[in-house]
C-alpha positions in Angstrom: -4.6 45.9 -35.2 -7.7 43.2 -34.3 -5.6 42.0 -31.1 -5.1 45.6 -29.9 -8.8 46.5 -30.6 -9.7 43.6 -28.3 -7.4 44.3 -25.6 -8.6 47.9 -25.7 -12.2 46.8 -25.4 -11.5 44.9 -22.3 -9.8 47.8 -21.1 -12.4 50.2 -21.3 -14.9 47.4 -20.2 -12.9 47.1 -16.5 -12.8 50.7 -16.3 -16.2 51.0 -16.7 -16.8 48.2 -14.5 -14.9 49.7 -11.7 -16.5 53.2 -12.0 -20.0 51.3 -11.9 -19.1 49.2 -8.8 -17.6 52.6 -6.9 -20.7 54.6 -7.7 -22.9 51.9 -6.9 -21.2 51.5 -3.4 -21.4 55.2 -2.6 -25.4 54.6 -3.3 -25.7 51.6 -1.1 -23.7 53.4 1.5 -26.0 56.5 1.3 -29.1 54.1 1.5 -27.4 52.3 4.4 -26.8 55.8 6.4 -30.4 56.7 5.6 -32.1 53.8 6.9 -29.1 53.3 9.6 -28.0 49.8 8.8 -24.2 49.2 8.7 -23.1 49.7 4.7 -21.0 46.4 4.5 -24.4 44.5 4.8 -25.2 46.2 1.6 -21.8 45.9 0.4 -22.5 41.8 0.8 -25.8 41.8 -0.7 -24.0 43.9 -3.7 -21.4 41.2 -3.9 -23.9 38.6 -4.2 -25.9 40.4 -7.0 -22.7 40.8 -9.2 -21.6 36.9 -8.6 -24.9 36.1 -10.4 -24.9 39.1 -13.3 -24.1 36.8 -16.3 -22.3 39.9 -18.0 -20.1 40.7 -14.6 -16.2 40.4 -15.2 -14.2 37.9 -13.6 -11.4 39.4 -12.1 -8.4 37.7 -10.5 -6.2 38.5 -7.9 -2.9 36.7 -6.7 -3.9 35.1 -3.4 -0.8 36.2 -1.4 -1.6 39.9 -2.5 -5.0 39.7 -1.0 -3.7 40.0 2.8 -1.3 42.6 2.3 -3.6 44.8 0.0 -6.7 44.7 2.0 -6.0 44.1 5.3 -2.8 46.2 5.9 -4.0 49.5 5.5 -7.4 48.8 7.3 -5.5 47.6 10.2 -3.0 50.5 10.4 -6.1 52.9 10.1 -7.9 51.0 13.0 -5.0 50.9 15.1 -3.9 54.3 14.7 -6.9 55.7 16.6 -6.5 53.1 19.3 -6.4 54.3 22.8 -3.7 52.3 24.9 -5.4 53.7 28.3 -8.9 51.9 27.1 -7.2 48.7 25.9 -5.4 48.6 29.2 -8.5 49.1 31.0 -10.4 46.7 29.4 -7.9 44.1 28.9 -9.8 41.1 30.7 -12.8 41.1 28.2 -10.8 42.1 25.3 -8.1 39.2 25.8 -11.0 36.7 26.5 -12.7 37.6 23.0 -9.3 37.8 21.3 -8.4 34.3 22.7 -11.2 32.3 24.0 -13.8 33.4 21.5 -11.8 33.2 18.6 -10.3 29.7 19.5 -13.7 28.4 20.3 -15.2 29.4 17.2 -12.6 28.0 15.3 -12.7 24.6 17.1 -16.7 24.7 16.9 -16.6 25.3 12.8 -13.7 22.8 12.2 -15.7 20.1 14.1 -19.0 20.8 12.5 -17.3 21.1 8.8 -15.4 17.5 9.6 -18.6 16.2 10.6 -20.4 17.4 7.4 -17.5 16.4 5.2 -15.4 13.3 6.7 -12.9 13.5 4.3 -12.1 17.0 4.7 -8.5 17.1 6.3 -8.5 18.7 9.9 -6.0 21.3 8.7 -8.6 22.6 6.2 -11.4 22.4 8.4 -9.5 24.4 11.1 -8.4 27.0 8.4 -12.0 27.5 7.6 -12.9 28.1 11.3 -9.6 30.8 11.4 -11.3 32.5 8.3 -14.6 32.9 9.8 -13.8 33.6 13.6 -12.9 37.4 13.5 -15.6 39.9 13.4 -15.4 42.8 11.4 -14.6 46.6 12.7 -16.3 48.6 9.9 -19.6 46.7 10.3 -19.7 47.1 14.2 -18.5 50.8 13.9 -21.3 51.6 11.6 -23.9 50.8 13.8 -22.3 52.0 17.2 -21.7 55.7 15.6 -25.6 55.7 14.9 -26.5 54.5 18.3 -25.1 55.6 21.8 -23.8 52.6 23.6 -22.2 52.9 26.8 -18.4 53.9 26.2 -16.7 51.0 27.7 -18.7 48.5 25.4 -17.5 50.3 22.2 -13.9 50.2 23.6 -14.3 46.5 24.6 -15.9 46.0 20.7 -12.9 48.0 19.0 -10.0 46.3 20.9 -11.4 43.1 19.9 -11.7 43.6 16.1 -8.2 45.1 16.1 -6.5 42.4 18.0 -8.6 39.1 17.1 -7.3 39.4 13.5 -4.2 38.6 14.8 -4.9 35.3 16.5 -7.2 34.3 14.2 -4.6 34.8 11.4 -1.9 32.9 13.4 -4.0 29.8 13.4 -4.9 30.1 9.8 -1.2 30.3 9.0 -0.4 27.2 11.3 -3.4 25.2 9.2 -2.5 26.2 5.8 1.2 25.3 6.9 -0.1 22.0 7.8 -1.8 21.4 4.7 1.1 22.4 2.6 3.9 20.5 4.5 1.3 17.7 5.1 3.0 16.8 8.2 3.5 19.4 10.7 4.7 18.8 14.3 3.6 21.7 17.0 7.1 20.9 18.8 8.7 22.0 15.4 6.6 25.1 15.0 5.7 26.3 18.3 9.4 28.0 18.9 9.3 29.8 15.8 5.7 30.9 16.6 6.6 32.5 19.9 10.0 34.0 18.3 7.6 35.4 15.6 5.2 37.0 18.1 8.1 38.5 20.2 9.7 39.6 17.0 6.5 41.2 15.8 6.4 43.0 18.6 9.8 44.3 19.0 9.9 44.9 15.1 6.6 47.2 15.4 8.2 49.4 18.2 11.5 49.7 16.5 10.1 50.9 13.1 7.7 53.2 14.9 10.6 54.7 16.6 12.5 55.0 13.5 10.1 56.0 10.6 8.6 59.2 12.4 11.7 60.9 11.9 11.9 60.1 8.1 8.8 60.9 7.5 8.1 64.4 8.9 10.9 65.3 6.6 8.2 65.0 3.6 6.2 68.1 3.9 3.9 67.9 0.8 0.4 66.5 1.5 0.4 64.5 -1.7 4.0 62.8 -1.1 3.2 62.5 2.6 0.4 60.5 2.3 1.9 58.2 -0.7 4.6 57.8 1.7 2.3 56.6 4.6 0.8 53.9 2.4 4.0 52.8 0.7 5.6 52.4 4.4 2.4 50.7 5.6 2.6 48.0 2.5 6.5 47.7 3.2 6.3 46.8 6.7 3.7 44.4 6.0 5.6 42.8 3.3 8.9 42.6 5.6 7.5 41.3 8.1 6.1 38.5 6.0 9.4 37.7 4.3 11.1 37.4 8.1 8.4 34.9 9.1 6.7 37.5 11.4 3.2 38.3 12.1 2.2 41.2 9.3 -0.9 41.8 11.4 1.0 42.3 14.9 3.5 44.3 13.5 1.4 46.6 11.6 -0.9 47.1 14.7 2.2 47.7 17.1 3.8 50.1 14.7 0.5 52.1 14.4 0.0 52.5 17.9 3.4 53.7 18.4 3.5 56.1 16.2 0.0 57.4 17.0 1.6 58.7 20.3 3.9 61.1 18.3 2.5 61.6 15.1 0.1 64.3 16.2 3.1 66.7 17.6 5.0 66.0 14.4 2.7 66.2 11.8 1.2 70.1 10.9 -2.8 70.3 10.4 -2.5 71.2 6.6 -0.9 67.3 6.4 -3.2 65.8 8.8 -6.4 66.9 7.6 -6.1 65.4 4.2 -4.2 62.6 5.1 -7.0 61.5 7.6 -9.6 62.2 4.7 -7.5 59.7 2.2 -7.5 57.1 4.8 -11.1 57.1 5.1 -11.8 56.6 1.7 -9.4 54.4 0.9 -10.8 52.1 3.7 -14.1 52.4 2.0 -12.7 51.5 -1.1 -10.6 48.3 -0.2 -14.1 47.2 1.5 -16.0 47.7 -1.7 -13.4 45.7 -3.7 -13.3 43.2 -1.1 -16.8 42.4 -1.5 -17.0 42.6 -5.2 -14.1 40.6 -5.9 -15.0 37.7 -3.5 -18.7 37.9 -5.0 -16.9 37.3 -8.5 -15.2 34.0 -7.1 -18.7 32.8 -6.0 -19.9 32.6 -9.7 -17.4 30.3 -10.9 -17.9 28.1 -7.8 -21.5 28.0 -8.1 -21.2 27.0 -11.8 -18.8 24.2 -11.1 -21.4 22.5 -8.8 -24.2 20.3 -9.8 -27.7 20.8 -8.1 -27.2 18.1 -5.4 -23.7 19.4 -4.4 -25.0 23.1 -4.7 -27.9 22.3 -1.8 -25.3 20.4 0.0 -22.9 23.5 0.1 -25.8 25.9 1.3 -26.9 23.1 4.1 -23.1 23.0 5.2 -22.9 27.1 5.2 -26.0 27.5 7.0 -24.8 25.1 9.8 -21.2 26.9 9.7 -23.4 30.0 10.0 -25.1 29.0 13.0 -22.0 27.8 14.7 -20.3 30.9 14.4 -23.3 32.7 16.1 -23.7 30.5 18.7 -20.4 29.8 20.0 -20.1 34.0 20.6 -23.4 33.8 22.3 -22.4 30.8 24.6 -18.9 32.0 25.3 -20.1 35.4 26.2 -22.8 34.0 28.3 -20.1 31.9 30.1 -17.7 34.5 30.5 -20.6 36.8 32.4 -21.4 34.2 34.8 -18.2 32.9 35.5 -16.9 36.6 36.7 -20.2 37.3 38.4 -19.5 34.2 40.6 -16.0 35.2 41.3 -17.1 38.5 42.4 -19.7 37.1 44.7 -17.3 34.9 46.4 -14.8 37.7 47.0 -12.5 36.0 44.4 -12.2 38.8 41.7 -12.2 42.5 42.7 -12.5 44.9 39.5 -11.6 48.4 39.8 -14.7 48.8 37.9 -18.1 47.1 38.7 -19.0 48.0 35.0 -16.6 45.6 33.9 -19.1 42.8 33.9 -21.8 43.3 31.3 -25.5 43.5 32.2 -27.8 40.7 30.5 -28.8 43.3 28.1 -25.1 44.1 27.2 -24.0 40.8 27.1 -26.3 40.1 24.6 -25.3 43.1 22.4 -21.7 42.5 22.7 -22.7 38.9 21.5 -24.9 40.3 18.3 -21.8 42.7 17.7 -20.4 39.3 15.7 -20.2 40.4 12.1 -18.0 39.3 9.8 -16.2 41.3 6.9 -13.2 42.3 5.2 -10.6 40.2 6.9 -12.7 37.1 6.6 -12.9 37.8 2.8 -9.4 38.4 2.4 -8.4 35.4 4.0 -10.4 33.1 2.4 -9.1 34.7 -1.1 -5.5 33.9 0.0 -5.9 30.5 0.2 -3.7 28.6 -2.3 -5.5 27.5 -5.6 -4.9 23.7 -4.9 -6.0 24.0 -1.4 -8.2 21.1 -0.3 -12.2 22.1 -0.4 -10.9 25.6 -1.4 -14.3 26.3 -3.4 -16.3 25.1 0.0 -14.3 27.7 2.4 -14.8 30.4 -0.1 -18.2 29.6 -0.4 -18.9 29.1 3.3 -16.6 32.3 3.9 -18.8 34.7 1.8 -21.9 32.8 3.4 -21.1 33.6 6.9 -20.0 37.3 6.0 -23.4 37.6 4.2 -25.4 35.9 6.8 -23.9 37.9 9.8 -24.3 41.2 8.1 -27.8 40.7 7.3 -29.2 38.8 10.2 -27.1 40.7 12.9 -26.2 43.9 11.1 -29.7 44.6 10.0 -31.2 43.7 13.7 -28.3 45.1 15.9 -29.6 48.7 16.0 -33.3 47.9 16.9 -32.1 45.5 19.4 -30.3 48.6 21.0 -32.7 50.9 21.0 -35.4 48.1 22.3 -33.0 47.6 25.4 -32.5 51.2 26.0 -28.7 51.3 26.7 -27.4 54.9 26.9 -23.7 56.2 26.9 -23.1 58.8 30.0 -20.6 60.3 27.3 -17.6 60.2 29.2 -15.3 61.3 26.2 -17.9 64.7 26.2 -17.0 65.0 29.6 -13.5 64.9 29.0 -13.6 67.0 25.8 -15.2 69.9 27.8 -12.2 69.6 30.7 -9.5 69.5 28.4 -11.0 72.1 26.1 -11.1 74.7 29.0 -7.3 73.8 30.0 -6.1 74.1 26.2 -7.9 77.6 26.0 -6.9 78.8 29.3 -3.3 77.8 27.7 -4.0 79.7 24.6 -4.9 83.0 26.8 -1.8 82.8 28.9 0.4 82.6 25.8 -1.0 85.8 24.6 -1.8 87.5 27.9 1.2 89.8 27.7 0.7 91.0 24.2 -0.7 94.7 24.5 -1.8 95.0 20.8 -5.4 95.6 19.8 -5.4 91.9 17.9 -4.5 90.2 21.0 -7.1 91.9 23.0 -9.8 90.5 20.3 -8.3 87.2 20.3 -8.8 87.2 24.2 -12.0 88.1 23.7 -13.1 85.4 21.8 -11.3 82.7 23.8 -12.8 83.7 26.6 -16.4 83.0 24.7 -15.0 79.8 24.3 -14.1 79.0 27.8 -17.6 80.3 28.7 -19.3 78.1 26.5 -17.0 75.2 27.5 -18.1 76.0 31.2 -21.9 76.3 30.1 -21.4 72.7 28.1 -20.4 69.7 30.3 -20.3 67.5 27.2 -17.9 69.4 25.2 -19.9 70.6 22.2 -17.8 72.1 19.2 -17.0 75.4 18.8 -16.7 76.5 15.1 -13.1 77.2 15.0 -13.4 79.7 12.6 -11.0 82.6 13.7 -8.9 85.3 12.2 -5.6 84.4 10.3 -2.6 85.9 12.3 0.6 84.7 14.0 -0.6 85.7 17.3 -3.5 83.0 17.0 -0.8 80.4 15.7 1.0 80.9 18.7 -2.1 80.4 20.8 -3.1 77.5 19.1 0.6 75.9 19.6 0.0 76.2 23.3 -3.1 74.9 23.5 -2.0 72.0 21.6 0.8 71.2 23.8 -1.8 71.2 26.7 -3.7 68.6 25.4 -0.5 66.5 24.3 0.3 66.5 28.0 -3.4 65.8 28.8 -3.4 62.5 27.0 0.5 61.5 28.0 -0.8 61.7 31.6 -4.1 60.2 31.0 -6.3 62.6 32.1 -8.2 62.2 28.6 -8.4 59.4 26.4 -7.6 59.3 22.5 -11.4 60.0 21.8 -11.6 63.2 23.4 -7.7 64.0 22.1 -8.8 63.4 18.4 -11.7 65.6 18.7 -9.8 68.2 19.8 -7.3 68.0 17.6 -9.5 68.2 14.9 -10.9 71.6 16.2 -7.6 72.8 16.8 -6.8 71.8 13.0 -9.8 73.9 11.7 -8.6 76.9 13.8 -5.0 76.6 12.7 -6.0 76.2 9.0 -8.1 79.2 9.3 -5.4 81.1 10.6 -3.1 80.1 7.7 -0.8 77.5 9.6 
């Protein structure tokens, strides 16, 4: 009986710790919202504190599981909300950040790490650079949702945070493979990489076309949500087994299904689904920060005092390199574009494509690292050269950027006085007017008293839309009847058409979709 009691005690202890960590994370996120800082900054501090609590647990996770568990659903959630129109409109700044900024950061960090530790293999140094290269979406969005930045700047940052994971993880895979295989020739891996990239895009498109017709057969909310998560993990695992990029496959898959999902999924499934995905992303952030924090304690205890100081100094140099490389690249990019425009070599469609000095500094300062950096560091093989140092540096860079940049970003934005002209609000107002006119047209011929009441309500909505050029949201609480559902369906079709023709972007579409979902649910849809 003794072993059983011992095992039972461990299970209860672990369960209690999980509850405590989740409740602590909720409290930290509430505090972060109150003082208007990104919640990942507080999670990083919490992870550091957990690492040095003597009685804290030391949970282990299979390295190969880390990327699938932490990165796949987070990328799926972010890519699903991505606007193809905005990506196309901002492809120049996004692509330079995704390719050049990530590449230069990787090279810079690898150079500094190798100078600090000359016996560190170059492949391991490059792996460290790739791990700390990609900024985190959650931290930037947490700040950007509190302060209204110019819309274009927000779209550039969102596009970068979505795609830079793919470029950094590609470098990471090559570097780790070079260490494992010892002698890896570029001529041998280049064709496989090119084939993998093309194959990832094609696979994402193919699965994105096939899966919606299968998933729409599941009509119960709990089952539908489970299928969504299971499908995401299966796509990632299958891509990795086939030698493709799991990140790129998931991103393409999510963007593909996002184009048709609103028309296929009813509101009674979509509303709980969005809530569960948002909660899951939050929980995964909590677990990632806590798990990587727990890895720090054994690393710290294995080091003697002199080596600890050496690691801390090296991590500070890596952190400084990460911040400076991004700042220098964006300054160089801005200056180059302005010179090309001044000499008539480059003619942007929108002059706002070139950020102002203040805007450039804000984009530079939105370089907080987070979940992907933690997950890739955790995913390193146990016997990887300098693994302890790489994990230590990864956590230090995440903690440093979230605290230094995350806590100062909002005051910096307010000091610069950058403002948004709210193009999404304008698009919402325009689309709302079209949608509710379509709803009115759908019930215009109905002579019933209920139809007349409904027409009066929709006309009132149109009057408010005309009076509010920035798209104020109506309450959507309308009586439940088949007539209303018919009108809502007509309104939905109209906003589908507006998005398909790119009259409105995905942000405006999702805001109106949420409004119509509330109306549909109140009508018993």
